[in-house]
N, C-alpha and C positions, 0 to 999 in steps of 0.2 A: 386407532385414532378416535379422539373424542367426537361425539356427534355435534352437528352445527358448524359454525364457522371455524376455520383453522385458527389455532392459537399460537402466537409467537412470543417467546420470552426474549427480551433484549437485556443482555448482561453487560455491565461495565464494572471497572474497578472502583474501589472506594475513593471518592474525591479527596484530594490533598488539602483543599481549603475551600472557603466559601465561594470564591470566584469560580473555581472549577465545578463546584456543586451547582451553581447557577447556570453555567454554560452547558453542562451536560443535561440538566433538566430541560433547558430550552431545546437543545439539539435532539434529544431522544423524544421529547414531546412532539416535535415536528414529525419524527419518524412514526410514532404511534398514530398521529392524525392521518398521515399519508397512507399508511397501510390500512387504516380503517376504511378509507375510500375505496381500497382495493378488495374489501371483504375479508380482511385479516384482523383478528383481535390481538393487539400487541400490548405488552406491558413491560416497562423498564424497571430494572432493579439493580442496585449496586451490591456487588458481592466481593468479599475479601478472602474467601477460602472455599475449598471443595464442600465443606459442610454447609456453608451459607448458600451455595448454589443448589445443593440437594434440597434444602428447605424451600427455596424459591420454586424449584421444579415441583415439589410435592404440593405446595400451596396453590400454584397457578394451573398446573396440569397442562403444559404446552404440548404442541405437536412438533414445533420447530424451535431451534435455539440459534440466536444471533448474538455474537459477542464482539466487544471492541478490543479484546485481547484474546490470545489463543492458548495461553497456559498460565497457571499460577506460579508465582516466584518460588524458587527453591530447587531442589535436585530434579534433574530431568530424566532420571532413570525410570521412574514409575509412570506408566501411561495415564494413571488417574489424574495427573496434573494437567493433562491436555483437555481442553474443553470439547474438542471434537470427539475424542474417545469417550468422554462422559456422555455426550449427546447420543452417539451411536449405541453405546452400551445401555442407554435408557430407552432405546427404541425411537429416538427423535431424529428428525431431519436436521442436519447441520448446514448452516449457511456460510459458505466460504471454502477456502482451500484446505488440503490435507495438512496435517501437522508438520510433515517433512518439508513441504513447500514453505510453510511459515518460518521454520527454522532456517532454511536456505536463504530466504529473503531478508531475514534479520541480520545476517552477516554479509556485509558488502564484499569482503575478500572471498568468501566461499562462493557467493553468487558469481563473481567475476571469473573465478576458476571454472565454474560450471559453464559459463558462457563461452569461454575460450575452447573448452572441450567440444562444445556444440557448434563452433564456428561463428559465434555472434561477436561482432566487433565491439571491443571495449578498450579504453586506454590502458597502457602499461601501468603496473603498480608494484609496490611491495608494502610490507607492514612493519610497524614498530610496536612491540608488545611489552607491557609491564607485568612481571610475575609477582606472586604473593610475597616473595622474599625481598621485593623492592628492586631487583635487577631488571634491566631493560634490554630486550633483544631487538636487533634490527638497525640500530643507529649506525653500525659499521657500513651498512649498505649505502648510506648517504655519500660516502667517499667515492663510490662508483657511479653516482647519479650524474648524468651528463645532459639529459634532454630537458633542460629547464624551459619554462617554469613548471613547478609542481603545485598541486593543491593537497592540503592535509585535512582529513576529515575523521571524526570518530567512526570506528569500524562498524558499530552496531547502533547507530542512531539515525532517525529519519527526520523529515520536515526541516532540513537544513540546520539541525541542532549542532552547535559548536562551530558553525561556519560564519566567518565574516571576511572583510577585505584582507586581514592579516593571514588568512588561511592560504593565500597564494604566495609561495616562496620563489624568489628569482635567483637566489644565491645559496651556496651550501650552508653558510652560517645561519641564514634565516630558516632554512629547511630543518637543520639540526635542532634549533631552538623550538620551532613550532611542533615538530614531530615528538620531541620529548615532552613538551607541555601537554599535548593531546593524549599521549600514552599514559602519562601520570594522572590526568583528569578522568579519562574514560576507560583505561585499561588496555586499549588497542587503538592504534592510529592507522588509517589507510593513507598511504602516500601515493598519489596518482598523478600521472602526467596530465597537465592542465590543457585540455583541448577546448579552449574558449579564449575570449579576449580579443579576437581578430575582428576585422570589419565584417566578415561574412559569417561570424559565429552566431548561432541561434539556439535557443533552448525550447524544448517541447515537453509537455506532459500528456500522457495517453491513458484513458480509462478503458477498462474491459468489463463487459457484462455478459455472462454466459461462459462457455468454454469451447475449445476446439474450433472447427471451421465455422460453426454457427455463431460464434461469439461476436457481439457488437464491439467494434474497435473505434474509439472516438478521440482523436488528437486535437490539441490546441497549442498555440505558441505562447510562451511566457515572455512578456515584455517587462524588462526591469524598469524601476522608477527613474533611474538615470541611465541613459543609453551607454555611457562609458563605464558603468559599474562592472567589476570583474565577476562578481558572484551574486546569486540570490541568497541573502543571508537569513539567519534565524530571525533577526529583527524585521527584515522585509516581509517575511511571512506573517509574523505576529501583528504587524501594523497594516497588513494587506496593501503594501506599497507596490507590489508587482501586479501586473494586469494580464489575465489570460485572454487571448484574442484568437479568432479563427485563422487558420492557415490559408492564405489567399491562393497560393500556387497549387493547382491540382496535382501536378506531378510530384511536388515535394510532399504534399499531404499523403499521397499513395505510398511514397517511399517510407515515410515515418510510420504509417499504419502497418506496412509490411514487416518492418523490423520489430515493431511492438508486438505484433501477432506471434512472431518467432520467440520473442522474449517470454511472453506468457505461456506459450505452448511448451517450450523447453523446461520451464519451471513447473509445469503441470498446474498452473493457476486455475482456479475454478470459481464460478459465480460472480466474483467481482475482484478487481485488482487495478493497480495504476503503476505506470513506469515513467521514468524520465529519460529523455534522449537528447543528445547534443549534436549539432551540425558544426563542423569545423573544417575549413579548407576543402569543402565539397563532400566530406565523408561523414556519415552518421555513426554515432557511438552510443551504445547502451550504457547508462550511468548507474541507474538504481531501479529496483522493482519493489513496490510496497504490496505485499501479499494481503494486507489487511488495512487498506486506506480508510481514513476517517470518512464516514458518511452519516448524515449529509454534511458536505462542506463546499466551499466555493470552487475548489479545484475540480472535484468530481462533477459538480453542478455545471461548470463551464464546459467540460468535455461532453457531458450528456446533452447539453443544449445544442452542441454541434451535431449531435445525432438526432435532434428533434424531440428530445425528452425533457420535460420540466422535472422539478425536484420530486414531486409525488410520483410521477411516472417512472423515473429511474429507480427509486426505492422499491416500487412494486415489481419492476423488471428484475431486480436482483433476487427478490424472493421467488419470483416465478422461475427464474433460471435454476435456483436451488431445488425447487420442487421437481423440475424435470431431471436434474442430475441425480438426486436422491432416488427417484423412481427407477432411473436407468441402472443405477448401481445396486438396486434391490434393498436399500436401507429403509426407506419409508415411502409410502404411496399416499400422497396428499393431492387430491384433485384441485385444480385452480378454481377459485371462486368465480362466479359469473361476472362479478364486479371488475375483476382484472381484465377481462376481455373488453369491458366498456371503457376502462380508464386508459388502457394502452393502445397505441396505434396498431391497427390490424397486422401490419407487416412485422412489427416487433413481437407481438404475441405469437404469431405463427412461427417466427424464427426461433424464439426461445422455447417453444414446445415441440419443435420438430424432432 
């Protein structure tokens, strides 16, 4: 490790337009400033290839690598495309989960299959997939669909992309049309039994910092802009129309936290992650896990606030958790700067370094 303060490279993809460029500069500028308070020298760089990442590593000489994406686009057969493997191969500490966990979280159907095998409750589902020759597989399953309504989602998208009120189908004709449209647009559609829309239906998002039994689990409830809205849509998230609020009932909060901890543990999530959980007719269901959630952002910030952490604190907590995990795994040994002990609550520091 280089002498002096630990150095962290923050890698992101090349922005698609000026709006994204400005948003990412602001987002990662906050991260740089927050980590500076914790005694970490951080620098953000946008990279579009393994070569560009290698140049950034050579130029900055970091001890740790944080990235907003986990692999470069293209064939998945070579390990060099995964940023974690690049980091470990370069002797750096990697902040985040294993590549296998990231791949699992990317596919809603694969994750749901994994949950079922682990005994984690998740709504029934099937998939409709479009192949390269234009043929579509799975539409015939709609004929046997009985437990309406269903919700249709892109199988490999997060942040409610591709979801709006029309995503909820109440009749076979609606389901056929929507499933075909999503499969043609995104390649694969997840058709899932809709466990929401009732008077007792509620939605939660839960953040994790750390890993295993020592992980900090912080849930909040998601309140829709309109109480009778069926879904939290992509537009709702883009306009910040939904509102994260604390879970008032202690018993319910414990139930949500317990299920979330199982979700993270079964996927072997590490350092930081976030998952979505629904309550319907008294039963909790795991809906989605994001193995690489956007940070800093309002969802993670709301969860962290429930755990008593502000934005600067939870960003430093994520890095501290990674330092501990990398040292435990034998990949990299980076002592926590004294500033981290100052900026973080004592109980959080002790928990993440135990």
